[in-house]
N, CA, C and O atoms as CSV, one atom per row, in Angstrom:
chain,resi,resn,atom,element,x,y,z
A,1,MET,N,N,18.283,18.056,3.338
A,1,MET,CA,C,17.915,17.290,4.508
A,1,MET,C,C,16.503,16.752,4.316
A,1,MET,O,O,15.582,17.532,4.073
A,2,PRO,N,N,16.308,15.435,4.419
A,2,PRO,CA,C,14.987,14.871,4.209
A,2,PRO,C,C,14.012,15.242,5.328
A,2,PRO,O,O,14.397,15.433,6.481
A,3,LEU,N,N,12.758,15.337,4.952
A,3,LEU,CA,C,11.700,15.624,5.903
A,3,LEU,C,C,11.530,14.451,6.853
A,3,LEU,O,O,11.420,13.307,6.413
A,4,GLN,N,N,11.507,14.720,8.136
A,4,GLN,CA,C,11.361,13.656,9.126
A,4,GLN,C,C,9.881,13.368,9.361
A,4,GLN,O,O,9.096,14.284,9.606
A,5,ILE,N,N,9.503,12.088,9.285
A,5,ILE,CA,C,8.134,11.671,9.561
A,5,ILE,C,C,8.152,10.866,10.849
A,5,ILE,O,O,8.870,9.873,10.966
A,6,CYS,N,N,7.360,11.301,11.803
A,6,CYS,CA,C,7.304,10.566,13.057
A,6,CYS,C,C,6.415,9.331,12.891
A,6,CYS,O,O,5.689,9.203,11.905
A,7,GLU,N,N,6.483,8.442,13.851
A,7,GLU,CA,C,5.733,7.192,13.788
A,7,GLU,C,C,4.228,7.455,13.714
A,7,GLU,O,O,3.514,6.749,13.001
A,8,GLN,N,N,3.744,8.454,14.437
A,8,GLN,CA,C,2.311,8.778,14.428
A,8,GLN,C,C,1.861,9.212,13.037
A,8,GLN,O,O,0.773,8.835,12.603
A,9,LYS,N,N,2.669,9.990,12.334
A,9,LYS,CA,C,2.326,10.436,10.982
A,9,LYS,C,C,2.327,9.251,10.016
A,9,LYS,O,O,1.485,9.185,9.121
A,10,LEU,N,N,3.252,8.327,10.186
A,10,LEU,CA,C,3.313,7.137,9.347
A,10,LEU,C,C,2.061,6.281,9.544
A,10,LEU,O,O,1.524,5.737,8.579
A,11,ILE,N,N,1.598,6.160,10.777
A,11,ILE,CA,C,0.370,5.421,11.063
A,11,ILE,C,C,-0.827,6.130,10.436
A,11,ILE,O,O,-1.725,5.477,9.905
A,12,GLU,N,N,-0.846,7.448,10.494
A,12,GLU,CA,C,-1.926,8.227,9.890
A,12,GLU,C,C,-1.975,8.021,8.377
A,12,GLU,O,O,-3.055,7.888,7.801
A,13,ILE,N,N,-0.822,7.995,7.742
A,13,ILE,CA,C,-0.755,7.741,6.300
A,13,ILE,C,C,-1.286,6.348,5.984
A,13,ILE,O,O,-2.040,6.169,5.027
A,14,PHE,N,N,-0.888,5.350,6.797
A,14,PHE,CA,C,-1.359,3.986,6.558
A,14,PHE,C,C,-2.872,3.892,6.684
A,14,PHE,O,O,-3.519,3.262,5.848
A,15,VAL,N,N,-3.447,4.506,7.710
A,15,VAL,CA,C,-4.896,4.447,7.916
A,15,VAL,C,C,-5.625,5.115,6.755
A,15,VAL,O,O,-6.638,4.597,6.285
A,16,THR,N,N,-5.128,6.248,6.292
A,16,THR,CA,C,-5.748,6.941,5.160
A,16,THR,C,C,-5.696,6.087,3.899
A,16,THR,O,O,-6.695,5.960,3.192
A,17,VAL,N,N,-4.548,5.507,3.619
A,17,VAL,CA,C,-4.397,4.646,2.441
A,17,VAL,C,C,-5.297,3.426,2.557
A,17,VAL,O,O,-5.942,3.038,1.583
A,18,ASP,N,N,-5.347,2.816,3.736
A,18,ASP,CA,C,-6.168,1.620,3.943
A,18,ASP,C,C,-7.654,1.940,3.783
A,18,ASP,O,O,-8.392,1.163,3.177
A,19,ASP,N,N,-8.099,3.082,4.323
A,19,ASP,CA,C,-9.498,3.486,4.175
A,19,ASP,C,C,-9.856,3.732,2.712
A,19,ASP,O,O,-10.987,3.470,2.302
A,20,PHE,N,N,-8.918,4.228,1.930
A,20,PHE,CA,C,-9.172,4.449,0.507
A,20,PHE,C,C,-9.200,3.135,-0.271
A,20,PHE,O,O,-10.051,2.944,-1.139
A,21,LEU,N,N,-8.276,2.236,0.036
A,21,LEU,CA,C,-8.134,1.020,-0.765
A,21,LEU,C,C,-9.243,-0.005,-0.562
A,21,LEU,O,O,-9.537,-0.769,-1.481
A,22,LYS,N,N,-9.861,-0.043,0.600
A,22,LYS,CA,C,-10.924,-1.032,0.828
A,22,LYS,C,C,-12.051,-0.894,-0.183
A,22,LYS,O,O,-12.358,-1.879,-0.855
A,23,PRO,N,N,-12.692,0.274,-0.337
A,23,PRO,CA,C,-13.749,0.371,-1.360
A,23,PRO,C,C,-13.190,0.356,-2.787
A,23,PRO,O,O,-13.867,-0.102,-3.707
A,24,PHE,N,N,-11.962,0.852,-2.982
A,24,PHE,CA,C,-11.389,0.875,-4.324
A,24,PHE,C,C,-11.118,-0.535,-4.839
A,24,PHE,O,O,-11.349,-0.813,-6.016
A,25,GLU,N,N,-10.630,-1.434,-3.973
A,25,GLU,CA,C,-10.393,-2.817,-4.388
A,25,GLU,C,C,-11.708,-3.533,-4.687
A,25,GLU,O,O,-11.757,-4.377,-5.582
A,26,GLN,N,N,-12.778,-3.209,-3.951
A,26,GLN,CA,C,-14.093,-3.781,-4.253
A,26,GLN,C,C,-14.568,-3.298,-5.618
A,26,GLN,O,O,-15.132,-4.072,-6.390
A,27,TYR,N,N,-14.342,-2.028,-5.916
A,27,TYR,CA,C,-14.711,-1.473,-7.211
A,27,TYR,C,C,-13.944,-2.176,-8.331
A,27,TYR,O,O,-14.528,-2.522,-9.357
A,28,LEU,N,N,-12.657,-2.385,-8.143
A,28,LEU,CA,C,-11.858,-3.067,-9.162
A,28,LEU,C,C,-12.317,-4.508,-9.359
A,28,LEU,O,O,-12.310,-5.008,-10.484
A,29,THR,N,N,-12.713,-5.175,-8.288
A,29,THR,CA,C,-13.204,-6.542,-8.385
A,29,THR,C,C,-14.502,-6.592,-9.185
A,29,THR,O,O,-14.704,-7.503,-9.988
A,30,GLN,N,N,-15.376,-5.621,-8.970
A,30,GLN,CA,C,-16.633,-5.571,-9.704
A,30,GLN,C,C,-16.415,-5.284,-11.180
A,30,GLN,O,O,-17.174,-5.768,-12.020
A,31,ARG,N,N,-15.402,-4.514,-11.507
A,31,ARG,CA,C,-15.143,-4.107,-12.885
A,31,ARG,C,C,-14.228,-5.059,-13.636
A,31,ARG,O,O,-13.950,-4.842,-14.815
A,32,ALA,N,N,-13.756,-6.103,-12.979
A,32,ALA,CA,C,-12.825,-7.038,-13.608
A,32,ALA,C,C,-13.503,-7.776,-14.750
A,32,ALA,O,O,-14.667,-8.163,-14.645
A,33,LEU,N,N,-12.778,-7.968,-15.831
A,33,LEU,CA,C,-13.317,-8.667,-16.992
A,33,LEU,C,C,-13.259,-10.172,-16.825
A,33,LEU,O,O,-14.175,-10.875,-17.253
A,34,ALA,N,N,-12.211,-10.674,-16.217
A,34,ALA,CA,C,-12.047,-12.120,-16.050
A,34,ALA,C,C,-12.806,-12.592,-14.810
A,34,ALA,O,O,-12.982,-11.836,-13.854
A,35,ASP,N,N,-13.242,-13.816,-14.838
A,35,ASP,CA,C,-13.944,-14.410,-13.701
A,35,ASP,C,C,-12.970,-15.157,-12.801
A,35,ASP,O,O,-13.237,-16.294,-12.413
A,36,GLY,N,N,-11.862,-14.542,-12.469
A,36,GLY,CA,C,-10.872,-15.172,-11.617
A,36,GLY,C,C,-9.875,-16.008,-12.389
A,36,GLY,O,O,-9.022,-16.656,-11.782
A,37,LEU,N,N,-9.954,-16.014,-13.696
A,37,LEU,CA,C,-9.018,-16.802,-14.498
A,37,LEU,C,C,-7.701,-16.056,-14.634
A,37,LEU,O,O,-7.681,-14.858,-14.916
A,38,GLY,N,N,-6.634,-16.753,-14.437
A,38,GLY,CA,C,-5.313,-16.164,-14.624
A,38,GLY,C,C,-4.851,-15.291,-13.465
A,38,GLY,O,O,-3.838,-14.601,-13.580
A,39,LEU,N,N,-5.573,-15.311,-12.356
A,39,LEU,CA,C,-5.152,-14.525,-11.210
A,39,LEU,C,C,-4.091,-15.280,-10.425
A,39,LEU,O,O,-4.071,-16.510,-10.453
A,40,PRO,N,N,-3.207,-14.573,-9.723
A,40,PRO,CA,C,-2.185,-15.242,-8.932
A,40,PRO,C,C,-2.816,-16.127,-7.854
A,40,PRO,O,O,-3.864,-15.790,-7.303
A,41,THR,N,N,-2.180,-17.246,-7.562
A,41,THR,CA,C,-2.740,-18.171,-6.583
A,41,THR,C,C,-2.121,-18.007,-5.199
A,41,THR,O,O,-2.762,-18.360,-4.209
A,42,ARG,N,N,-0.925,-17.496,-5.094
A,42,ARG,CA,C,-0.340,-17.339,-3.761
A,42,ARG,C,C,-0.587,-15.922,-3.245
A,42,ARG,O,O,-0.682,-14.971,-4.020
A,43,GLN,N,N,-0.688,-15.805,-1.945
A,43,GLN,CA,C,-0.975,-14.536,-1.298
A,43,GLN,C,C,0.323,-13.771,-1.050
A,43,GLN,O,O,1.321,-14.364,-0.643
A,44,PRO,N,N,0.317,-12.461,-1.290
A,44,PRO,CA,C,1.517,-11.671,-1.000
A,44,PRO,C,C,1.719,-11.532,0.504
A,44,PRO,O,O,0.774,-11.669,1.281
A,45,GLU,N,N,2.955,-11.258,0.906
A,45,GLU,CA,C,3.252,-11.102,2.323
A,45,GLU,C,C,2.799,-9.745,2.856
A,45,GLU,O,O,2.458,-9.622,4.033
A,46,LEU,N,N,2.794,-8.731,1.998
A,46,LEU,CA,C,2.335,-7.401,2.388
A,46,LEU,C,C,1.030,-7.087,1.669
A,46,LEU,O,O,0.849,-7.439,0.504
A,47,CYS,N,N,0.126,-6.421,2.375
A,47,CYS,CA,C,-1.116,-6.015,1.716
A,47,CYS,C,C,-0.850,-4.745,0.901
A,47,CYS,O,O,0.186,-4.098,1.059
A,48,SER,N,N,-1.781,-4.407,0.046
A,48,SER,CA,C,-1.631,-3.233,-0.820
A,48,SER,C,C,-1.449,-1.956,-0.008
A,48,SER,O,O,-0.673,-1.081,-0.390
A,49,SER,N,N,-2.154,-1.849,1.099
A,49,SER,CA,C,-2.042,-0.647,1.939
A,49,SER,C,C,-0.630,-0.469,2.476
A,49,SER,O,O,-0.117,0.649,2.530
A,50,GLU,N,N,-0.003,-1.571,2.874
A,50,GLU,CA,C,1.358,-1.498,3.399
A,50,GLU,C,C,2.347,-1.097,2.310
A,50,GLU,O,O,3.255,-0.303,2.557
A,51,VAL,N,N,2.176,-1.636,1.118
A,51,VAL,CA,C,3.074,-1.308,0.009
A,51,VAL,C,C,2.959,0.168,-0.361
A,51,VAL,O,O,3.970,0.849,-0.532
A,52,ILE,N,N,1.730,0.659,-0.483
A,52,ILE,CA,C,1.530,2.060,-0.857
A,52,ILE,C,C,2.034,2.993,0.238
A,52,ILE,O,O,2.590,4.050,-0.059
A,53,THR,N,N,1.847,2.615,1.501
A,53,THR,CA,C,2.376,3.431,2.600
A,53,THR,C,C,3.896,3.517,2.521
A,53,THR,O,O,4.463,4.591,2.727
A,54,LEU,N,N,4.559,2.410,2.229
A,54,LEU,CA,C,6.017,2.426,2.069
A,54,LEU,C,C,6.438,3.299,0.891
A,54,LEU,O,O,7.455,3.989,0.966
A,55,LEU,N,N,5.662,3.276,-0.202
A,55,LEU,CA,C,5.981,4.126,-1.352
A,55,LEU,C,C,5.838,5.599,-1.004
A,55,LEU,O,O,6.666,6.414,-1.409
A,56,VAL,N,N,4.798,5.949,-0.258
A,56,VAL,CA,C,4.613,7.340,0.165
A,56,VAL,C,C,5.752,7.754,1.088
A,56,VAL,O,O,6.300,8.848,0.950
A,57,TYR,N,N,6.107,6.881,2.028
A,57,TYR,CA,C,7.209,7.164,2.956
A,57,TYR,C,C,8.524,7.363,2.197
A,57,TYR,O,O,9.276,8.298,2.472
A,58,TYR,N,N,8.787,6.472,1.244
A,58,TYR,CA,C,10.017,6.585,0.449
A,58,TYR,C,C,9.983,7.844,-0.411
A,58,TYR,O,O,11.017,8.475,-0.632
A,59,GLY,N,N,8.801,8.210,-0.895
A,59,GLY,CA,C,8.659,9.395,-1.744
A,59,GLY,C,C,8.873,10.702,-1.022
A,59,GLY,O,O,9.048,11.737,-1.666
A,60,THR,N,N,8.863,10.687,0.299
A,60,THR,CA,C,9.098,11.916,1.060
A,60,THR,C,C,10.579,12.230,1.196
A,60,THR,O,O,10.948,13.235,1.804
A,61,GLY,N,N,11.433,11.377,0.633
A,61,GLY,CA,C,12.858,11.674,0.644
A,61,GLY,C,C,13.669,10.809,1.574
A,61,GLY,O,O,14.866,11.042,1.741
A,62,HIS,N,N,13.054,9.821,2.183
A,62,HIS,CA,C,13.792,8.941,3.082
A,62,HIS,C,C,14.574,7.909,2.291
A,62,HIS,O,O,14.080,7.391,1.289
A,63,PRO,N,N,15.776,7.606,2.722
A,63,PRO,CA,C,16.506,6.517,2.072
A,63,PRO,C,C,15.835,5.190,2.399
A,63,PRO,O,O,15.145,5.069,3.411
A,64,ALA,N,N,16.033,4.224,1.563
A,64,ALA,CA,C,15.393,2.915,1.771
A,64,ALA,C,C,16.094,2.148,2.884
A,64,ALA,O,O,17.214,1.675,2.694
A,65,PRO,N,N,15.451,2.017,4.047
A,65,PRO,CA,C,16.065,1.267,5.155
A,65,PRO,C,C,15.661,-0.210,5.138
A,65,PRO,O,O,15.479,-0.822,6.191
A,66,PHE,N,N,15.524,-0.766,3.954
A,66,PHE,CA,C,15.034,-2.135,3.814
A,66,PHE,C,C,16.210,-3.072,3.603
A,66,PHE,O,O,16.583,-3.370,2.468
A,67,ARG,N,N,16.780,-3.525,4.684
A,67,ARG,CA,C,17.911,-4.453,4.607
A,67,ARG,C,C,17.505,-5.762,5.241
A,67,ARG,O,O,16.810,-5.784,6.257
A,68,LEU,N,N,17.935,-6.843,4.646
A,68,LEU,CA,C,17.614,-8.167,5.174
A,68,LEU,C,C,18.712,-8.665,6.063
A,68,LEU,O,O,18.618,-9.768,6.601
C-alpha cells in the first residue's frame, strides 16, 4: 500500500525544493562555462521546483496520475 501524502505535505515539499533551488540555480549560472551560447530559447511550462516536487511525489510510491 503506497504512503499517502496529504496536500499540505506536498506543499511543504514544494516549498523546501523551491527554497533549495533558488540559490543553487544562481550557483550553476555563475559556474557555467558558456556565455549563454547554445542554451534553449523557449521557456518550459513547469519550473524546476515543480518537476522535482513531482519526482519526489512519484518516488514515494504513488502511481502516475498524469493523464491528458
